[in-house]
N, C-alpha and C positions, 0 to 999 in steps of 0.2 A: 578777491579783493573787496573790501568794504569801503564805500564812499559815504561820507556824511552829507555832502551837498556838492553841487556843481558850482564851479567858480565862473564868474562872468568874464574875468580877464585872467591872463596867464599870471601865475605867481611862482615864486621860488619854492620848490618842495623841500620838506624836511629831509627826505631821503630819496636817492635815485636807485633804480634797479640796474645793476651793472653785471655784465658777463665778461669774464676773463678766460682766455684760451691760451694754453702754453705755446701754441704756434705763433701767437701774436705778442704775448706779454712775457713769455718765459715761464720757467717751472716754479711753482709755489712750493716752499718748504713748510708744510703744515705742522711740522714738529717744532718750529721756531716760535717762541712766545710773541714775537713782534712781526709776524708775517702780514698782519693787517692792523689798522687802527682799532682801538678799543671800542669806538662808537660805530664801527662797521659790523653788520650782522651777516653771518654766513647762512644762506638759505639752502644751497645745494652744492655738492661737490662730486665730481666723477673723475675717475682715473683709469686708463687702460693703456698698457704698455708704457710708453713715455708721454702719452697725451693726457692733458688735464683740462677740465672746464669747471669754473666756479661761478655761482650765481650769488650775488651779495646785494644787500641794501646798504648804501653808503651815503653819508652826508657830504656836503661840499667840503673839500679839502681832506676828506678821509683818504686813506692810502692803503695800498697793498705792496708788499715787497716780493720781488722775484729774483731769479739769478741775474737778470738784466739791470736791476736797480729798483728804486722806489717810484711807484706811479701814484700821483695825486689826482683826485677827482676835482676838476675845475669847471664851474658853471660859466656859461657865456654871459657877458655883461648885457648884451642886447636881447638875449633870449634866456632869462634866468631859469626857465623850466627845462633847459637842456644842458647837458654836461658831457665832458670827455675825460678820459684818463690821460694824464700827461706825465712823461718821465722826468724826474728831477735829476740833474747831473751835478757833479762837483761836491757832493757831501760824503764824508766818510770814505769808504772804499769807492774807487772809480766806477761809475755806472755807465760809462760809454761803451757801447758794443763795438768791438773791433773784429772784422772778418779778415782772416789771413788766407792768402792764396798759397797753394803748394808751389815750390820753386819749379820753374819750367826748365827742362833739360834740353 
């Protein structure tokens, strides 16, 4: 990484370095044209068996779409230099994850 200068106080970055793993966020469909926001940059992707891991540079409110739904990157108001992926529910197809139990006999 190249840094131009050190900041004296925390500032909101232009992009965040984000890691997604299929075990936590669901499977990415890399063949879909809208699997990530246009302003998000894929740095690295690996897949083995049914496990995936992606490394992306994402701006605030950039998104990735998985089988579980759309995850938006949201920065914290009190700490703008940190962010988290948050799933958005209730848009388009249902993105709520439902676990079904096998009937007990």
